[in-house]
Steps between C-alpha positions, in 0.01 A plus 500: 500500500789741591669416170180573317465837664853589421456402133186708487685799645777469241242477219326814630825688514571408146166629373461811720630818347547792741393846385767629266555868600744555229230453231324821612722787406426873518418773533298548182603869500824665604856371485583153625780415738789361299742267673846421367698252695872478412672187632855573590810316620616630838777729390680447823596154376618610150855402399786742531478613131158655563503879497184723573552682166411175326139547612448813288318315214261338752431836660437657155243231421319543833510876482334483156206323666460801732409338835326737741562294815774255576494218760810320618596175684577671828343483843339826603622699792161438665532123480861501614397703803221252572735201467752651744233475771495112459863395504423136600345455154652765279853569624661328203269663253569850640869434477467387138251750359484807724744792530521640851380859480661598822745745332206670329304510822799674665531754216125577475382436847222278359427126542345296220130575570568874540720517192248304290222746602732790421602390158134417416395853602787654301411315183127597534604862466800451273560797272530468123843654521655396839813664620821306551448539877151337463659193328772473764237516771279237333800274449586525868136417596494200273821375660356545844189312389708208372435573130859511367410451132255798508765707674735420213242616245500847662881497519527417129257778411732756659769664287842373594590823673192475725581153635644601839435518867206704620120499552511186709786328320823465702833356378390145587183525289675660211756225504221240492324668210826518303560131567149409388562668164735222387380198695431203280126479570222501244276716727769766490678468161177449309196616695653802684697607195190471281277687748747784518526509116121513463444764764334269758541586866496154668499124467251258656668231716272199446694203633359305804677272749231473765456135411859430598545269801790308650530133380528252792728255313690727267755240390236252390293771338794631297600152389144417384463817301846469342415141395173618346683773304751247357313435176531551129308831493741650756799380290341674194460825690854495622633431146288792370644728770855400422448562132353846562775597748760405249382769262529787752702777363364462159267768362138444596583201726287611794197562270550152365513373855177677605323374185596150596383537858162625379454252222155324504672158541663604832201461742459120429876450523504683835216287627655169394832604650382640830144515622353196314797296626434618856130411458595136441787481758439174690633561857276385786512859642379639164775758489431574136137575569600736784749675272245536219237626744736776620587595143139527386402694815785746441394549136136550599597768746733657244214499249275678748759771558522554121118510474497764772743710304251504207202566728659823617533629147255317264575491126883507512768303335672315781843330471614228735869408512538170680701182507407287199352203702231740642390628157264210400333492838447873521359518147267207567367638829462851375339393172214387718430860597213671315683824449834368371644448155825299495738621236733265307857577610627335176329783298651772715854355484488413132 
């Protein structure tokens, strides 16, 4: 009898079709939200022959699409401040993903909540032609609020001669901003540089690590996931990366790389290599299922942050610069939103 009930449940699951929100797009009048997700390698791991100047053709293609809002794979200052209150769970995540804004708090006298409120008020009354002092002040407030990439946008929008101490920026903060200018990070070298070039005033930190939690048996967990990842699809991805890295230094190499990372065939390869393999990982503790659950939760929360960016300014072209493995999940989740048109990155990068 139990077996019969189980079989009936499976049959019902196969015939039941949940309401497909993505089929009902709108609005019927007015501009649609347009979402462009650019899957990126993490530039911090690029080989020694990589130079930021090699990104210029990629930036040119993205600039030609004219994004009006840009989201990045960074944890917001608000979330970092929240996670600091729960060190038993988030200590490692804070260490990995959150800059300590204590130097900016010292310079401005503001903690993260106060600085976040201050930069929000400042942007709400932001003049069409801000003074250099306004930009330095806003940059200082972004740093105090834990929004380093947005602080860099303001820094880059200043003329070289105006990038100096003052208006909340002290020597330590100026040194940080100068260091951020050349750090190998796609949120900075692509998103911040593009925002400054297009006259945008901030970036949207949309990453989320609130699903992070300590693993009780870390050794067994790591071994199980590594075994799952040891498969032909992973070998194919590694070979592709090696071939692309070997071309660095040649004209247009980074544009070729970004086209490859955003090729329509990549999502299935990523799934077979990583998340599909974890789904079938056979350990008694179901380590692979736990890993997959954390990954999908993270992407769902990232997608909600991106959706929130559009809700604040309906009808814009929004660019998301994110690690390539996130791209298919974010596109899939956000395509289910009624007010969202997903743009083909291949067309933009062509």
